[in-house]
N, C-alpha and C positions, 0 to 999 in steps of 0.2 A: 504494500500500500504506500503510495506517495503522499506527502503532505508538506506544508510549509509550517514551521514553528517560529514564533517570535518570542522575545523575552519580555516579561512583565515590566522589568525595570528600564528597558530601552527597546521600544518597538521598532526602531530602525535596525536592530540586530535580528537577523533571520537566517534560517537555513532550510534548504530543500532536501528532504530526506526520503529514503525508502526504508520502510520497516521490513525486517526479515524475522524468521522464527527465532534467531539468536540475538537480535538487537536491532540496530539501525545503521545505515550507511549515509553519510552526508554526500550529496551530489553537487551541491553549490551552496554558497553563503554570501552574505553581504560583502560589499567591497570594503577594503581597509581604508580608513581615513574618515575625516569628519563630514565630507560632502557627499554622502551616499544617498541614492534615491530611495523613496519609500518602497517597501517590499513589493507591493502590487506592480509598480512600474518596473522594478528590476526583474522580477520573475517574468513579466510580459516580454521584456527585451530578450531574456534568455529563450523564452518560447519562440519568439519570432526570429531569433538569430540576428537581431538588428544590432549592428556595430561591427567591430573588428575583433576577431579571436586572436589571442596571443598565447603561445605555449612557452613557458619558462622553466628553467631547471635551477634548483637551489644547490647549495654547497654539499648537501648530502646525496646529490644526484637524483632527487625526486622531482618529478614534473608536476606542474599545475597549469590550469588554463585560466586566463583572465579575459573577460568580455569588456571591451572598451566602447563607450558611447562615441558619437560623432565628434564631440569636443575633446576626446582623448581621455576623459575620466573613466575610471574603472566602475562598472555597473555591478558585476558579480564575479566570483572566482570559485575555483574548486579547492579542496584541501590539497596540499602537496604530498600526495601519497602514491603517485604513479611512477613506476620504474621505467616506463617507455613512453616516448612522445606520442606515438600512434595510439597507444591505449588511452593516453590522456585525451586525445582528440575524440576518441570513441566515447569517453566519459562525458564530454560536452554534448555529444549527440544524445546520450541517455538523459542528461539533465534537461535538454530541450523537450524530449518526449514526456518526461516527468512534469515539467512546467505546463505543458499542454493539458495534462491530466488534472493537476491541482487547481488551475485557474477556473475551472468550472465549479469549484466548491465555494461556499459563501464566505467563510472566515478562516484565518489560520488558527492552528492550535497554539495556545499561549503556554509557555513553559517558564520555569524559574531560571536563574542563572545557570549557564552551562559550566561544567567543570573544565578547567584548562583555558578558560576565556579571560 
């Protein structure tokens, strides 16, 4: 099951997740930084694939994708958990499909502060 969760203490913080029998996987989350768009706008941009996709690699050799708006700001990003750039691109395609599914729902699930945030 796909859904968007936001935080009670900061509704601009969100994550697009898929629930599994053993827990949940984060497919996408809010952009880092102070000027992030509201979750419905960001998730809609992920769904539409509007913007420019960038795949980056960190010092631990993990890949993440970033979706940039027309003005260059980051709209949404994935966790840096992918060991391969192509798998990272596939995870973006999965996030787009998930965003299409959840936007038909009325409201996000509200959660408390996430650990590690």
